[in-house]
N, C-alpha and C positions, 0 to 999 in steps of 0.2 A: 338047687338052683330054681326049681319050680316053686318051692315054698317061698323063697326070697321074692320072686316075681309076684306071686299071689299076695304076699304081705304088702309089697309096694303098691300094688293095684288097689288093695283095700284101703290103704292109708290115703291114697289119692282121692278115691271115691268119697271117703269120710270127710276130707277137707273141702272138696267141691260141694258136698252136701251141706256143710255148715255155711259156706258162703252163699249157696243158692237158696238156703232156707228162708232168708229174709233179704229182699232186694231194696236198694237205696234209690229214693227219688229226691232230686235236688229241688228245693222249694223256691220257685221263681228263677230257676237256673242256679249256677254256682256264682255267687256274688259277694257273700260276706267277707271271706278271707282273700278274695281276689280284688275286692274294691271295684267291682264292675256294677253298672246299674242293674237293678232287678228287672226281670222281664225284657232285658235287651237281648239281641241276637248274640252279642258278645258273651253274655252269661250262659246262654244255651250252648254255645261252642265250648265254653269252659267245662260244662257238665259232660259234654260229649268227649272232650279230651281226657277227663277223669274216668271214662268208661263206666259211668253210672248206668243203672238199669233204666232210669227215667228222669225226665226234667219237666217240672210242672210250670204252667204259664196261665195267665188270666186274660180273658177275652171279653170286651164290651162291644156294643153296637153304636156307631156314630149316628148323628142326625140324618146323614145321607146313606145309611145302611151299609157302611163299611165295617167289617169286623177288625178290631185293633187290639193289640196286646198291651195291657197295663193293669196293675192290681187295683189302684184306687179309681174312683169314679171321675177323678180329674187327672190330667196330665200336666204336672207342674202348674196347677192353678186353672187350667183350661177344662171346662166341663165337657166330658167326652160325648155324652148323650145329647147335649144341646148344641153341639158344633159339628160342622162337616169335617171330613178327613183333611181336606186342604187347610182348613182353619187351624187344625191341630199341629200342622207342620210349622207353625210360628215358634214352637218351643222344641228344644232338643234335649236328649240325655247329656249328662256331663261328658260322656266319651264321644259326643258328636253325632250319635245315632238319632234319627227321627223316630217317632213312635212307630213300631213295626205294624204292618197289617198282619192279620192272622195268616194270610196266604204267604207273605214273605217269610214269616217265622217258620211255618211248616216246611216250606221249600228249603230253608236252611237246614232244618232237621232231617230232611229226606236225603241229604248228601251222604248219609251214613245209614246203617241198618241195625245198630245195636241199642242205642239210647232211645227209649220210647218217649213220645210226646204226650204229656198228660194235660189235656185241654180243659181248664176250668171255665165254664160259662158263667159269667157274673150275672146276677139278677138285676133286671132293669128297675130303676127308680121311677120310671114314667108309668109303666103299666105291665100287667101280666101278658098282654098281647105282644108287647115288644120283646119280652123274654122268650115267648114261644116262637116269634119270628126269628130271633137269634138262633134258636135250636134248628129251625129249618135251614137257615143260611149256613150254619156250621156243618151240618150233615152234607149239604150240597157241595160245600167247599172241599171237604175231605174226600168225597166221591170224585169230584173233578180232578183232584190232585193224585187220585189213586193211593191214598195214604191210610186206608182202613186198617192195615196191619200194624201201622206205626203209631196211630192215635187212639187214646182212650179218653173218654169224657168223664168229668166230674162236675157236680153242681149242688148248690145249697137249696135251690128251688125244687121242691118235690114234684110239682107239676111239670117242670122242665124235664126232669128225669123220666117221668111217665111219657112225655111227648117224644123224647129220644127213642124210647122203647116202642112206642106206637108206630113211629115212622121207620124204624129199622130193628128187626127182630134179633139181629146178630151183633149190633154195635155194643161195645163194652161201655157201660155207664154205671157210675158209682155215686151213691148219695152221701152228702157231706154234713148235713145239719145235725145229726146225732139224736133225733127225736123219734126214730123208728127202730123197732127191734129187728134182729136178723130175720125172724119169721115173717114180719111185715114186708121186709125187702124181698125176701124169697117169693112171697105171694104175688108180687107185682112184676116178678121176673127181671129185677135189676141184677147187675153183675156182682155187686158187693157193697160193703160199708166202708166208708172213708171218714173216720171220725177223729175229733180232737182227743188227745191223750186223756184229758180229764173225763170225757164221756166214758171211756173204757174203765177208768179207775172207779167211777161211780156205778158202773154196770160190769162187774168183773167176770160174769159168765158169758158175756156177749161174744167174746173172741171164739170160745169153744163152740157156742151155739152156731155162729156163722160158719165155722169150719165143718161142723156136722151137716150143715145144709149146703155145703159145697159153694159157699160164697167167698169171694176174695176179701181180705181184711187189710186195710191200710190205716196207719195212725199218723196224725200230724199235730203240731209241728214239734218234733222231738229233738231238742238241742242239748240236753244235759246227759252226761255219761250214765248217770244212775237210771234215767228213764230209758235210754237206749238199751242198756243191759236188761232192764225189766221186760221190754217188749221183744227183745231178741229171745229171751227165755220163754216168752209166751208164743213164740214162733209165728208171729204175724207175717203176712205175705210181703208187706212193704212198710217201710218207714220213710216218711217225708221229713226232711230236715234242712235247716239253714247251715248245718255243720257236717256236710258229707265227708270231709276229710277226717274228722274225728270218728265218725261211724265206720269208715273203711278201716281205720286202725283197730277199732274194737273188734270188728268181725274177723280181721286177719291175725288177731293175737293167737 
């Protein structure tokens, strides 16, 4: 009886290990198969309902210094950086939602404790100073909402990443652009690398190098089954995808 129990326990641990080995991040929420607007609170809630490890979202700074959630620099034709938040309310998502503020979005995510909020700070097209100001406002918002344990930051702007680290020694911040080696990222004390799948294919040693340096590794945006299997075999920490349903099926095979 003890042997049967031990075997069952080992089998359970093995399967949990496989599932925990690589975590799933929904790219801009779960939207593709649900036909919800990207970066909407509805797409965030869909990712939460799927019990995914994380849901990524994109944040810009408006003319009047309001952090809002949208991937593109415009919201249905309205230039985010050149307009006030109230001016952006002139347009809505197809599901009726207005452009969410980062505060509204995070508060929606804080209604639960399992799905992490992966906060991508978009680079300002106006100036480097505006990007750095957005870093400061983003950190202040997360602190205000007491969301430090639920939010991790990512950014393409290297100086923005360095600013995050300068202002907060513990915040999790990952670099997106793909032009820095794991050793360079380790040297400036960032949390990890979060690179496009083609960057890793061109630099096949970087995943191992990052792991050896105890850096986290995420790959984006992985939507094909063959690529999912490849990076699962590479044992990356996270895969960001527009197809979380497919990735769940592959992991659970």
